[in-house]
C-alpha positions, 0 to 999 in steps of 0.5 A: 732513638724513639721506638715505634708504637704498637700501631706497626707490625712490631712494638719496638717500645715494648722490647726497649722496655723489656731490655731496660733501654739497652740498646745492644740487647735490642739489636742483638735479639732483633738481629736473631729474630730476623736470621731465624725468620729466614729459616722459619720461613721455609717451613710455613707450608701445609707440605711441612709436616712440622708447620705447626711447630714452627708456627708455635715457635715464631709465635713465642718469639714474636711476642717476645719482641713485640711482634703482637700481630704475628704471634696472634697469627700464629695462635690462629694457625695452630687453632684453625689449621693450614688455611691461615698460614698465609696470614702467618707468612705475611705477617712474618714478612711484615715484621721482618720488613719493620725490624730491618728499618729499625735496625737500619735506623738504629746503626 
């Protein structure tokens, strides 16, 4: 399978290279990311006192899978405050959607 470049929400080539081309590892990592994203999404609300910790967690996980824009959005939210949470939610949704497409193509 040919990976999408870094022009999308997720740079799958980065993750594939990091995993030394082991598609099983890539699938497992992306599946786990999607599962965690469901949990994270509920905490990306200014009313949740732990939102900043969740944004920090997402930042690391996003950068680990090649979702650079999501990682950057999380960094901005950590620095700028709750007003940037909408950007984080949008970037998380975009990354999860692309990961879903990738996993569907990967079989």
